C-alpha positions as a Python dict, from the first residue, in 0.01 Angstrom:
ca = {
    (1, 'M'): (0, 0, 0),
    (2, 'P'): (129, 350, -81),
    (3, 'T'): (235, 575, 205),
    (4, 'S'): (161, 944, 242),
    (5, 'A'): (506, 1011, 100),
    (6, 'D'): (424, 801, -208),
    (7, 'W'): (105, 998, -269),
    (8, 'R'): (294, 1327, -229),
    (9, 'E'): (548, 1211, -484),
    (10, 'A'): (274, 1118, -731),
    (11, 'L'): (101, 1453, -684),
    (12, 'S'): (424, 1632, -770),
    (13, 'S'): (508, 1418, -1074),
    (14, 'P'): (542, 1585, -1418),
    (15, 'T'): (231, 1403, -1546),
    (16, 'P'): (-80, 1253, -1379),
    (17, 'E'): (-3, 895, -1491),
    (18, 'L'): (162, 783, -1167),
    (19, 'L'): (-122, 916, -954),
    (20, 'L'): (-386, 761, -1180),
    (21, 'S'): (-213, 422, -1183),
    (22, 'M'): (-213, 420, -802),
    (23, 'A'): (-570, 548, -770),
    (24, 'F'): (-717, 297, -1018),
    (25, 'D'): (-518, -14, -920),
    (26, 'G'): (-819, -149, -728),
    (27, 'I'): (-633, -163, -397),
    (28, 'S'): (-465, 164, -303),
    (29, 'L'): (-769, 394, -326),
    (30, 'P'): (-1087, 184, -355),
    (31, 'E'): (-1314, 491, -346),
    (32, 'V'): (-1166, 599, -681),
    (33, 'S'): (-1138, 251, -831),
    (34, 'A'): (-1510, 205, -763),
    (35, 'L'): (-1587, 488, -1007),
    (36, 'E'): (-1470, 283, -1307),
    (37, 'G'): (-1765, 204, -1533),
    (38, 'I'): (-2024, 417, -1354),
    (39, 'P'): (-2243, 591, -1616),
    (40, 'E'): (-2267, 967, -1646),
    (41, 'P'): (-2554, 1170, -1798),
    (42, 'V'): (-2434, 1252, -2149),
    (43, 'Q'): (-2591, 1599, -2150),
    (44, 'H'): (-2331, 1700, -1891),
    (45, 'H'): (-2064, 1439, -1962),
    (46, 'P'): (-2018, 1357, -2332),
    (47, 'E'): (-1760, 1093, -2230),
    (48, 'G'): (-2048, 905, -2063),
    (49, 'E'): (-1853, 732, -1786),
    (50, 'T'): (-1704, 846, -1453),
    (51, 'G'): (-1368, 672, -1488),
    (52, 'I'): (-1303, 842, -1823),
    (53, 'H'): (-1424, 1173, -1680),
    (54, 'L'): (-1183, 1145, -1389),
    (55, 'R'): (-883, 1080, -1618),
    (56, 'L'): (-975, 1385, -1825),
    (57, 'V'): (-1011, 1588, -1504),
    (58, 'M'): (-659, 1494, -1396),
    (59, 'E'): (-515, 1598, -1732),
    (60, 'A'): (-685, 1935, -1688),
    (61, 'A'): (-566, 1962, -1327),
    (62, 'W'): (-204, 1916, -1434),
    (63, 'R'): (-245, 2188, -1696),
    (64, 'L'): (-410, 2432, -1457),
    (65, 'S'): (-216, 2394, -1134),
    (66, 'S'): (104, 2261, -982),
    (67, 'S'): (-55, 2258, -635),
    (68, 'P'): (-74, 1909, -479),
    (69, 'G'): (-390, 2017, -295),
    (70, 'A'): (-575, 2122, -610),
    (71, 'R'): (-473, 1799, -782),
    (72, 'M'): (-585, 1579, -492),
    (73, 'A'): (-916, 1764, -466),
    (74, 'A'): (-974, 1712, -838),
    (75, 'L'): (-898, 1339, -804),
    (76, 'L'): (-1143, 1283, -519),
    (77, 'H'): (-1426, 1523, -594),
    (78, 'D'): (-1666, 1258, -734),
    (79, 'I'): (-1609, 964, -497),
    (80, 'G'): (-1969, 997, -382),
    (81, 'K'): (-2089, 883, -726),
    (82, 'A'): (-2006, 525, -635),
    (83, 'G'): (-2300, 547, -393),
    (84, 'T'): (-2542, 706, -640),
    (85, 'P'): (-2506, 496, -961),
    (86, 'S'): (-2878, 471, -1040),
    (87, 'T'): (-2970, 829, -953),
    (88, 'P'): (-3017, 1065, -1250),
    (89, 'N'): (-2734, 1318, -1244),
    (90, 'H'): (-2598, 1145, -930),
    (91, 'R'): (-2803, 1367, -703),
    (92, 'G'): (-2649, 1382, -355),
    (93, 'H'): (-2303, 1263, -456),
    (94, 'D'): (-2152, 1590, -332),
    (95, 'T'): (-2257, 1555, 33),
    (96, 'L'): (-2202, 1179, 28),
    (97, 'G'): (-1848, 1226, -104),
    (98, 'A'): (-1768, 1485, 164),
    (99, 'A'): (-1885, 1242, 433),
    (100, 'M'): (-1668, 963, 287),
    (101, 'M'): (-1353, 1174, 277),
    (102, 'P'): (-1212, 1123, 631),
    (103, 'S'): (-1238, 745, 601),
    (104, 'A'): (-1076, 747, 256),
    (105, 'F'): (-784, 952, 387),
    (106, 'R'): (-729, 724, 686),
    (107, 'S'): (-756, 391, 506),
    (108, 'S'): (-538, 491, 209),
    (109, 'S'): (-279, 698, 401),
    (110, 'L'): (-351, 1004, 188),
    (111, 'P'): (-163, 1323, 285),
    (112, 'P'): (-373, 1460, 573),
    (113, 'E'): (-294, 1823, 489),
    (114, 'H'): (-534, 1796, 193),
    (115, 'L'): (-835, 1649, 378),
    (116, 'D'): (-1024, 1973, 445),
    (117, 'L'): (-979, 2098, 89),
    (118, 'C'): (-1092, 1766, -61),
    (119, 'A'): (-1401, 1748, 162),
    (120, 'A'): (-1490, 2106, 71),
    (121, 'M'): (-1438, 2038, -299),
    (122, 'S'): (-1674, 1742, -291),
    (123, 'A'): (-1934, 1935, -91),
    (124, 'V'): (-1949, 2256, -297),
    (125, 'H'): (-1811, 2194, -647),
    (126, 'Q'): (-2157, 2195, -804),
    (127, 'R'): (-2242, 2524, -635),
    (128, 'V'): (-1921, 2680, -767),
    (129, 'H'): (-2014, 2555, -1115),
    (130, 'G'): (-2342, 2744, -1078),
    (131, 'L'): (-2188, 3084, -998),
    (132, 'S'): (-2265, 3371, -1234),
    (133, 'E'): (-2337, 3742, -1228),
    (134, 'K'): (-2700, 3646, -1164),
    (135, 'T'): (-2618, 3455, -844),
    (136, 'S'): (-2791, 3624, -550),
    (137, 'P'): (-2569, 3778, -280),
    (138, 'K'): (-2758, 3563, -29),
    (139, 'A'): (-2663, 3241, -212),
    (140, 'G'): (-2303, 3355, -256),
    (141, 'L'): (-2266, 3437, 113),
    (142, 'S'): (-2423, 3104, 208),
    (143, 'L'): (-2155, 2928, 3),
    (144, 'L'): (-1879, 3119, 182),
    (145, 'E'): (-2030, 3048, 524),
    (146, 'D'): (-2047, 2677, 445),
    (147, 'L'): (-1676, 2684, 361),
    (148, 'G'): (-1604, 2876, 681),
    (149, 'P'): (-1266, 3012, 797),
    (150, 'A'): (-1079, 2802, 540),
    (151, 'I'): (-1133, 3070, 275),
    (152, 'L'): (-929, 3315, 482),
    (153, 'S'): (-633, 3136, 327),
    (154, 'G'): (-594, 3265, -26),
    (155, 'A'): (-426, 2938, -127),
    (156, 'F'): (-734, 2737, -21),
    (157, 'A'): (-965, 2947, -236),
    (158, 'V'): (-732, 2928, -536),
    (159, 'D'): (-688, 2551, -505),
    (160, 'L'): (-1063, 2496, -477),
    (161, 'A'): (-1131, 2717, -779),
    (162, 'D'): (-864, 2540, -985),
    (163, 'A'): (-998, 2197, -893),
    (164, 'C'): (-1349, 2306, -993),
    (165, 'E'): (-1218, 2432, -1325),
    (166, 'A'): (-1039, 2102, -1384),
    (167, 'D'): (-1370, 1921, -1321),
    (168, 'A'): (-1551, 2145, -1570),
    (169, 'R'): (-1284, 2100, -1837),
    (170, 'G'): (-1246, 1726, -1781),
    (171, 'R'): (-1520, 1634, -2027),
    (172, 'L'): (-1487, 1499, -2377),
    (173, 'G'): (-1447, 1783, -2626),
    (174, 'L'): (-1478, 2054, -2359),
    (175, 'S'): (-1120, 2089, -2237),
    (176, 'D'): (-1090, 2446, -2364),
    (177, 'R'): (-1433, 2581, -2280),
    (178, 'P'): (-1448, 2907, -2079),
    (179, 'Y'): (-1491, 2873, -1705),
    (180, 'P'): (-1551, 3223, -1559),
    (181, 'Q'): (-1675, 3068, -1234),
    (182, 'A'): (-1316, 3021, -1114),
    (183, 'A'): (-1243, 3394, -1129),
    (184, 'L'): (-1583, 3475, -974),
    (185, 'F'): (-1522, 3242, -681),
    (186, 'K'): (-1168, 3371, -616),
    (187, 'R'): (-1290, 3729, -631),
    (188, 'M'): (-1585, 3653, -405),
    (189, 'C'): (-1356, 3504, -140),
    (190, 'A'): (-1111, 3793, -164),
    (191, 'R'): (-1381, 4061, -140),
    (192, 'A'): (-1543, 3892, 160),
    (193, 'V'): (-1210, 3872, 344),
    (194, 'Q'): (-1141, 4235, 250),
    (195, 'A'): (-1473, 4331, 407),
    (196, 'G'): (-1385, 4151, 731),
    (197, 'F'): (-1531, 3801, 681),
    (198, 'T'): (-1402, 3565, 954),
    (199, 'G'): (-1573, 3242, 853),
    (200, 'S'): (-1920, 3320, 985),
    (201, 'V'): (-2150, 3620, 996),
    (202, 'R'): (-2299, 3775, 1308),
    (203, 'A'): (-2677, 3772, 1327),
    (204, 'D'): (-2717, 3973, 1649),
    (205, 'D'): (-2638, 4322, 1520),
    (206, 'G'): (-2958, 4404, 1338),
    (207, 'G'): (-2831, 4264, 1009),
    (208, 'A'): (-2543, 4510, 969),
    (209, 'E'): (-2274, 4247, 913),
    (210, 'I'): (-2495, 4033, 692),
    (211, 'N'): (-2568, 4334, 470),
    (212, 'K'): (-2201, 4428, 456),
    (213, 'M'): (-2097, 4078, 351),
    (214, 'R'): (-2376, 4048, 95),
    (215, 'A'): (-2259, 4378, -52),
    (216, 'A'): (-1906, 4236, -77),
    (217, 'V'): (-2034, 3924, -253),
    (218, 'E'): (-2248, 4130, -490),
    (219, 'A'): (-1947, 4349, -574),
    (220, 'A'): (-1745, 4038, -657),
    (221, 'L'): (-2015, 3885, -875),
    (222, 'T'): (-2085, 4204, -1069),
    (223, 'G'): (-1723, 4317, -1095),
    (224, 'R'): (-1777, 4657, -935),
    (225, 'E'): (-1545, 4808, -677),
    (226, 'L'): (-1623, 4735, -313),
    (227, 'E'): (-1663, 5038, -91),
    (228, 'I'): (-1512, 4961, 248),
    (229, 'L'): (-1648, 5197, 509),
    (230, 'P'): (-1427, 5280, 810),
    (231, 'P'): (-1536, 5129, 1142),
    (232, 'P'): (-1768, 5357, 1341),
    (233, 'T'): (-1612, 5593, 1593),
    (234, 'I'): (-1724, 5505, 1944),
    (235, 'V'): (-1746, 5803, 2179),
    (236, 'P'): (-1721, 5718, 2552),
    (237, 'L'): (-2060, 5786, 2714),
    (238, 'S'): (-2167, 5768, 3080),
    (239, 'W'): (-2507, 5719, 3238),
    (240, 'V'): (-2646, 5974, 3487),
    (241, 'R'): (-2918, 5879, 3736),
    (242, 'I'): (-3226, 6104, 3741),
    (243, 'T'): (-3310, 6177, 4105),
    (244, 'N'): (-3669, 6301, 4092),
    (245, 'A'): (-3985, 6253, 3893),
    (246, 'E'): (-4006, 6611, 3766),
    (247, 'E'): (-3661, 6591, 3616),
    (248, 'A'): (-3750, 6256, 3458),
    (249, 'E'): (-4060, 6413, 3300),
    (250, 'K'): (-3859, 6709, 3174),
    (251, 'I'): (-3581, 6502, 3024),
    (252, 'G'): (-3826, 6249, 2884),
    (253, 'G'): (-4018, 6530, 2718),
    (254, 'S'): (-3700, 6662, 2556),
    (255, 'L'): (-3685, 6340, 2360),
    (256, 'G'): (-4012, 6432, 2194),
    (257, 'R'): (-4202, 6104, 2182),
    (258, 'C'): (-4139, 5991, 2538),
    (259, 'I'): (-4431, 6166, 2707),
    (260, 'S'): (-4681, 6045, 2447),
    (261, 'L'): (-4553, 5691, 2494),
    (262, 'G'): (-4616, 5709, 2866),
    (263, 'F'): (-4270, 5779, 3000),
    (264, 'K'): (-4391, 5876, 3350),
    (265, 'I'): (-4189, 5659, 3586),
    (266, 'P'): (-4159, 5720, 3964),
    (267, 'V'): (-3804, 5689, 4092),
    (268, 'D'): (-3830, 5585, 4459),
    (269, 'G'): (-3866, 5262, 4655),
    (270, 'E'): (-3921, 4943, 4459),
    (271, 'R'): (-4024, 5135, 4151),
    (272, 'P'): (-3784, 5167, 3858),
    (273, 'S'): (-3484, 5396, 3872),
    (274, 'V'): (-3440, 5626, 3570),
    (275, 'W'): (-3110, 5683, 3392),
    (276, 'M'): (-3011, 5933, 3124),
    (277, 'L'): (-2740, 5913, 2860),
    (278, 'P'): (-2649, 6280, 2801),
    (279, 'H'): (-2545, 6405, 2461),
    (280, 'T'): (-2183, 6519, 2447),
    (281, 'K'): (-2291, 6837, 2266),
    (282, 'E'): (-2416, 7112, 2495),
    (283, 'G'): (-2780, 7200, 2447),
    (284, 'E'): (-2867, 6874, 2271),
    (285, 'P'): (-3135, 6643, 2420),
    (286, 'P'): (-3009, 6322, 2580),
    (287, 'L'): (-2924, 6033, 2355),
    (288, 'A'): (-3131, 5792, 2563),
    (289, 'V'): (-3340, 5753, 2876),
    (290, 'V'): (-3396, 5413, 3036),
    (291, 'A'): (-3574, 5265, 3336),
    (292, 'V'): (-3403, 4991, 3538),
    (293, 'R'): (-3606, 4760, 3762),
    (294, 'Y'): (-3517, 4434, 3935),
    (295, 'G'): (-3191, 4403, 3751),
    (296, 'K'): (-3339, 4460, 3403),
    (297, 'I'): (-3379, 4750, 3166),
    (298, 'V'): (-3758, 4770, 3139),
    (299, 'S'): (-3810, 5085, 2926),
    (300, 'V'): (-3589, 5247, 2663),
    (301, 'F'): (-3638, 5572, 2473),
    (302, 'S'): (-3348, 5655, 2248),
    (303, 'K'): (-3256, 5938, 2014),
    (304, 'N'): (-2986, 5747, 1830),
    (305, 'G'): (-3106, 5781, 1473),
    (306, 'E'): (-2799, 5985, 1386),
    (307, 'A'): (-2557, 5744, 1222),
    (308, 'E'): (-2254, 5881, 1404),
    (309, 'W'): (-2406, 5793, 1744),
    (310, 'K'): (-2543, 5445, 1681),
    (311, 'A'): (-2226, 5257, 1773),
    (312, 'S'): (-2166, 5472, 2083),
    (313, 'V'): (-2521, 5432, 2214),
    (314, 'S'): (-2517, 5059, 2140),
    (315, 'K'): (-2197, 5015, 2339),
    (316, 'A'): (-2338, 5222, 2627),
    (317, 'F'): (-2651, 5005, 2640),
    (318, 'S'): (-2439, 4690, 2640),
    (319, 'E'): (-2231, 4818, 2930),
    (320, 'L'): (-2536, 4920, 3134),
    (321, 'S'): (-2707, 4587, 3063),
    (322, 'A'): (-2400, 4399, 3181),
    (323, 'R'): (-2391, 4598, 3505),
    (324, 'V'): (-2755, 4549, 3602),
    (325, 'A'): (-2834, 4205, 3459),
    (326, 'L'): (-2946, 3926, 3693),
    (327, 'R'): (-2906, 4132, 4012),
    (328, 'K'): (-3144, 4205, 4298),
    (329, 'P'): (-3293, 4557, 4299),
    (330, 'K'): (-3048, 4716, 4543),
    (331, 'E'): (-2751, 4540, 4386),
    (332, 'A'): (-2861, 4642, 4038),
    (333, 'D'): (-2902, 5002, 4144),
    (334, 'A'): (-2557, 5002, 4302),
    (335, 'A'): (-2399, 4838, 3997),
    (336, 'A'): (-2555, 5087, 3761),
    (337, 'R'): (-2441, 5371, 3981),
    (338, 'G'): (-2085, 5252, 3921),
    (339, 'G'): (-2104, 5422, 3583),
    (340, 'V'): (-2226, 5760, 3712),
    (341, 'R'): (-1999, 6045, 3624),
}
């Protein structure tokens, strides 16, 4: 049986013949040998058979890339088709192949450094084939999220794109057909990373990060320049406790809508305490007024529609919430007071 070193040597050979002879010998890599003779739908595969397709794919892989990872991913991308021989178009072979990958690597001593790339290639190669300028930003971002932090490595994205292109060109009479999807995918990964993609997208910020990442994907798909906005400036803000009901009414009224919404909260005893977030500009109404009761913020009235204040007010709310959360009334009041200036 070949060792990992033997596979590495074959992947770096001048031609794909050594790798193919090992993969199709019936012993060294049974997941690939099992593909011999499996029919392919001729509308997508004029060669009509998976074993022939795979040999054509490897010829294309050698022309397109010298990367061992791209070549290994191209070799293994269809191993799931052995489990879907009677299904039209081999539906489901992508996810099946990805699930088979760890076992194939262990049993055949394949170079472990290529496992993640090969599993990803099997899982998403059909979705990469489907990329175009008409792909929705939502679908493009979903693809990137499914690939996760791996795309932060430029080499991973390039290898995956090259392996997908080898698959597309590894078809009888189609070795020179255009494959713009490779450039789209590489650009999509690069633009997402440029916009701050870390492998997943936050869903707890009102959709801000999702929208930013979808804009990056859309820019990549359409070829336009991506506008990267600077991170918001966060101004330090401090909460001030309102000590009497009249002052609460007055400050609440300065926010405009507060009185009409019923912002008439007593401030003594077990009733809620009222806190104000003053504006840093003299003469401006407060940015927010809140009521705190039993360790929770129970009412919020905020004048934070101005874009330059959203991040500052959001951070101030987070800090106040952390101070008062899950505390008894007196403890919550004391904790909140810790931020009084």
